[in-house]
N, C-alpha and C positions, 0 to 999 in steps of 0.2 A: 492100240496100236488101230487110226484110222486104216480100216478095208479101202486098200487100193484101187479093186476090181469093182469096187460101187465107184470111186471117185472120177474111173474113168467112166463112166458112161458108155462103154463102149467103142473103145479111139475109131475115126476117122476111117476109113482106106481107102484110095485113091488119090490121097494131098498129103504128096511127099512124106510119107511117115516115117520115110528109115533114111531122110536124106536130114539132116539138121542147119545145112545150108542151103540148100537149098529153101529154107524155110523163110533162112534169113533176107535170099538172094531176094533184092528188090522193094526191100520191108519199107517201112517207117515207124522207126522207132522216137518214142519220148521218152527222156531221161531228166527221175530229179536226179540231184546230187552230186550230177557230169563235172563239177568242183573238185572234188576231194576225192580220197584215196584210192577206196573202191571204182568207184565213177568214171574216173583217168583212166582204167586197167582197163575198162568197161569201154568206154570210149577206144580206144586206142587198139581193139585188140576188134574189134566192130569195123570200124576203119579199113584194118589191114587185111583182115583175113574172110568177112564177106564185102556181097556184092550187094549194101543194105543202100535205099536205093533217096535218103534222109535220115539226118537224125535233130533232133527234131530236139534241144536243152532247154529244156525251161531252169532261167540262174533267177539270181534277187540283184539288185542293186546290191557294189555294198564297198566303202567305202570312197563313195564317193566315184566310181566305177562305173560305166553303164555293164549294160551286157554284153556290147560286143567289146568292150579293152576286158573283161572278166575271160570271155571266151578267146581273148588274144592272148592272155597271161598262161591261158590250160595250157595253149599248144606252141608257149613255150620251155612249158616241161622237159628234159631230154626221154624222156619216157615217148615223147614222139618224132623221134629221131631216126630212128628208123623209115617210115612213111618219110620225112624230109628227104632221107637218101634214096626214094623210088622219083620213077619220070617226073617232070618238072616238078621236080620237092614235093613234094606230095600236097600240092596245088589241084588238083582235080576233085581229089579227098577230102581235103580239107575244105574245100566249099560243099561238101556232101550237107554239113552242122550247123541248124541256123540256133543263133537264141533266143529265147521268148524269156520277153524278162518276166520275171512273173511274182503275186504278192500273196504269200496268203493269212496274209492281215485283213485280207478285204473279201467281202459274201464273189466278189467277182473277179478268180486267183488269175485271170492275162484279157486282154483284148477283146474285143468284140472284132478286132481286126484279125488277131491271130490267131481268135478262134474259126476261125474262116480260113485263114489258112490251112490250120489246124487239116478244114473241112478239103480244102478245093486239095491239098498233096495226099489225097484221099485216106486217111490216117484209120477213116472207119475201117477203109477192106481191108486192108491188112498192115493192119498195126497195131505193132508191140509194146509194152510199155513196165520199164523197168523201175521202182522206183527204192528209190540210194540212197535218200532221202534222211538226214538223222542227226541230232541232238548226242554226239555223246558223251555227254561233260556227266561226269559220278556227278560232280556236286551240288547239281541245278539244284535250281528250287520245284516241287511236285507241278505246279501251274508251267511255266516255261517248259517246262518236261513233258508234259499231255500237250497244250498247242504246236509242238515243233515236230515232239513222233509218232500225235493221235491231231487232232485236230485237223495238223494241212495235207495229212496221208486223205482224211475224213475229205478235204475236197477236192483232190489227184482222184480220187474213186466219182465227188459227183460231177466233174467235170468227164473220164474216162463211161461213162451213165450215157453222156449226149454220144456217146460214140456207141452205137453200140454191136457196129460189128466189127469190133476192135476181135483179136487173135486170142493174147494173150496178157495177164498183167502178171506182173512177180513182186511181192512186196517182198524187200531184205528186212527178215527180222532178225535177232540173236539165239544164238542156242543157250543160252543163259534169262529169256523171258519166263521162264518158269522153275528162275537157280535155289528156290525154298523146296524143291522137287529133288530128293536123290535120283530118281529116275525117270526120263523128260520119253515121254511119246511123240510121237513126229501127227498130233492130235493134239487142239486145239482147250483148252482148259477154262471154262469159261466164269469160273466161280470170278471174283473179286471183290473186292469188301467197299463198303456202305450203298450197295444195290449197283456198282457201276459208277468207271471216270464221269460223267457226264453230274450223278449224283457230287462228287469231292467238286468238280467245281463251280456246280452252283451251291453249294457250302461256304469256299475261301469266298465266295464274292461277297460275304459278309462279315469275314475275318477280319481284325486289324492284324499286319505280320508280323506281328510278337506268338498272336493267337495260334497263328500260320506255322509256323513252327513247333510248336510246341506239340503242334496234332499232327505235324509231318511223322515222323515215330509210327505213333498207329495205324496213319495208313499205311505205308509201307511195311508193314509187318514182318514177316521176316524175311527182306526183301532185300538188299541191301544197299539199296541206292536210290535217285529217280528214273533213273534211266532204262533201267531192266526193268524198273515196274510198266513205266510207260512205254517200252514195245509188248508188254503184255499186255496191258489195255485197248494196244490197238488192234493185234493177230483178235481179240474180242470184239473192238469193232467191227473190224471185217468179217469175219460171220458170222452177226445177228446183224448187219447192211450193208455187204454187199453180197455175200454167196453168192445172188443169181448173177453178177460176172465172171467172166474165165481169169481169176483169177486163184496166185497158188502162191504157199510162206515157204519163202526160203530160209533154213539159221543159219548165221555160218557163227562159231566159233570164233576164239581171238583170231584178227588177219592183219598179216606180219606181213613179210619184208618178199619180195619176188624168191622164189624156189627159179624158171628159166625168161622169161618175159615179167618185160624189155630186154633186163638183164638178172645175169642171176643177182643177186641180195638189191634190189633195187628195193625201195621208201621213201617216203618223199613226207614223213611226219612224224613226228617224238611221242607218241602213244603207245604204251604197252611195254612190249618189250623193247622194245628200238630207245623210251625215252631212258629205262635203266639200264645201257649199257653206255653212256653218254662220260659217264664217272671213269669208267676203263678205258675209254678213246683218249680223254683225256692224264691217265695214265696215274687212276688212283686203283683201289681196293674197292668194290662194292660189295656187300654181302647184303640181301632181303631176304625179309620171313618172310613161311611159308612150310607146311605137310612136307616133309621128305618125299613118298609115296605117291604126290596127290599127281594125279596127270590131269599135263597141262594139252588141253584141246586149242592144238592151232594149228592152225592152216593157210600154207600162203598165199598170199592175195591174182598170184592169176593159177591159180590152181583155183582160187573161191573163183574168181569170174570164169572160171572153164564150167565149175557147175551151175553157176546161174543161167547160161548162156543154154544151157543142157535143159537145163528146167522149165525156157524160156519157152525150149521146140515143146518136149513134151506135152508143157502143158495145153501146148499150141492146136493138139491131136486131139484133143478132147471136145468132142459136140458140147454147143451150150443148149441149155434148157432155154425153149422161145419166149420163157414170159420169166426175164431179169427178176423180178421181185418175187421167182418161189428158192426157201429159200433148201441150198444141196450143203454137206460137208466140203469145206475147203482141203483141200491138201498141203498138207505140211513134210519139206523133207531137209530134217535131219543129219548137218552135213557134218558132220561128229565120227566118228570111227573108234570101234574097241579096240582092236589091233594097231601097231607097229606106232604107240600114244609115246611121246618125252614125257618122263614123271622129273621133279622141283629136284630133285636126285641125282636126274643127269646132265640139268640146266649148266651148271661150269665147266664140265667137261668137254665138252660141243662147244660150246662159246670159244672154249684155250680154241678150240680148234685154227679157227677165225684169227689168232692175238697176237700182230709181229709186231710186238714192242718186246723190251725187254724183260719187265715185267708181267707180260704174259710168258714168255718161257721162264721168270723164275717162279713165280708161282700156280701156274697151269690150272688147275677148273679153279683150284684158291682168290683164283683175279676174281668171279663172279659167281657166289653162294647163294644157294637160297638153300637157309639154317632155321631150325624150326628153335631155334633156343632165339624167346624174346632177348635175354641176356645180351648176348653176345653182338645180334644185328641194330641194338643200343649201342651198343660203344664202339661200332665200327660208324654209325652216325654219327657220336660225336668226333673221336676223330677226322672225319671229314668235316666237319664244320666248323673243326677248329683251326684244320689248313685252310682252307678259307678263308675265315678269319684272320691269319694272319697273313696269309695272299693282299688281300684286299684294304689292309692293312698297309700293306709293301708299296701296296698302286696309286695308293692313297697319296703315300708321300711323296712318289718317283711324276702326277700327277698322271696315273695311266687310272681307267674307268674303274669301279672294284663290283665285279658281278661274281664273281661263284661262290658266294656265299647263298647269293638270290638265285645261282647255279642249284644249287645242292639241292637246298629244301627244297626246289621246285621239284627234283627228279622223286628228294623223299615224299614229298604231298604226290605226287603223280604215286609212288611205293604205295603208299597206305590206300586210299584208294582201289586198290587192283589187290589189298590183299585175300581180303576173301573169293578169289576167284581162285589161291595157291594157298590154299588153304583148307578146299573144301574139293571131293572130288565129283564126279558126275557120271552113272553107267548114258543109257542110250540103247533109241533104238533105233534105226537109219533102214529102214528094208523096203524105204521107199527110193533115197537115192540106192542104197544095191541092185536095185531093181535097173535101174534108169542109167548104171555104167554100162549093166551085162547089154538093154536095147544097146546099146552103141555098135558103129562097125570098127573093122579096127580102125580105119583110116582116122573115124571120130576120133578114136581114144587119141590118135595120136595129134589131131589138132586140136580136141579138148580134154587133156589128161588131169585129170582130176580127183584118183585114186589113193587116198593118202595114206594107202596101204600098202603104198608097193615107194614108198616118198624114199630117199636116201636120205634123214639126218644130217652124216657127216658132209657128208656134204653139201648140202643147205644150210648149216652152220661153220663152213668153212667161208663161207661170204656174207653171213648177216654180220657181225663185227663193219666190214669195209665197208658195207652196203650203208650203213649209220653213220661210217665217217664220211662219209661222199655226200649226201644230207646235209651233215654237218659246213660241209663246205662251205653246198651249193647252199647252205642256208644264212652264213657268215657276210657271204660276195654280194648276196642280193640284199641284205643290210646292208653292208658298206655302199652299195648299188645309191641305194633310196637316201642316203645319208649324206653324200659325197651333193654339195653343193648345183646347179645346174647352169649347164652356161649362157653366158646372155646372147639375144639373139642380133 
């Protein structure tokens, strides 16, 4: 493990070291990935609990929607209801958020006028950057994954270099960036195949799509997918090219629904564990494949964001080197724990606590279950597909939409893409994250709870299934509104 005492380079004194809230008060924040799952929770927490001055949200135009329209969509999420219930419907807080159009496919990622806005806001004096953007598609081709998770981050850090007095930059990686190792330390492992990602991209420019597909397993080697490989490459890129910046790497594992903030069980996507309980919500039994005793490294999204904010604070206390080109060891925080972990064999019983249905009461822990038997898993998959096929046939005959079969296929595809993480276990060093927790005062621990070893998992899972069901209902209502005809003017 990297020696944190070396990384700290003597923490500055008299600079609000012992107060996280003071660190963020009147600060200017720059966030990428603010429209995503973790990004929304981060944005909401900053607005609700910290007196930040301005939040610049780097946002892409998407689906023919401007960045202002996309920001309006972000604020429509129920996660911001607590802010909307504050004085003046939260408008003074929402006004602190300024969207900036970003194009990471261009050499100039933001316009000159927006760059001047950053400078005018004195982001170079009190700026804090959270790089949360990522493509989490496991089946993506290597070029696309590297473009999003490595090259786009590099352009962001090049922009940060033009703001030389930024206090802290936190890059959100993943605990699984080195999942080809059984023991993961809090350091960057710099060895990469083919001499690094730049050589891989240079090679790909001369290959056909078929040749790229044939080369993909050789490049990935023991890595399970392009996502984890690209996040590994991003860490190496940071160490080799941007270690002179005040930057730290934060590695969360699987990030799932909220423990308490904004409400217990809140989630807004169906990736990972949330997606695999959808069949149960629809009244079906689902068994997935995995090793019985494998640990599930999972953290609630609000705990993840609390830890992220604490890392941003601690990282901002380190003295910066005067010469940004001088290399130093980039601090790494493994946000994974050794104790109070959930194991695959426990998942069924825990999820059953939140299944308030006849099916759940009858089958209990076997409503959703992780089995080490490939035969049993395939048996249940075939049974679900048969049910879905019969149901869709009946729906077609009655003039309804046939979507059950496609839904089950999507759930199975999600399960297949994540099976690697249920079939393997990892041990970890987390001294940096433990020492960070110990540095917080009791008030700060109440403001930013992130110690997973104190979690009550039974309480958590009582709200888990309901949270996914609520998200599913919101998703269905949103689709209905989008497909309904617009009123004539």
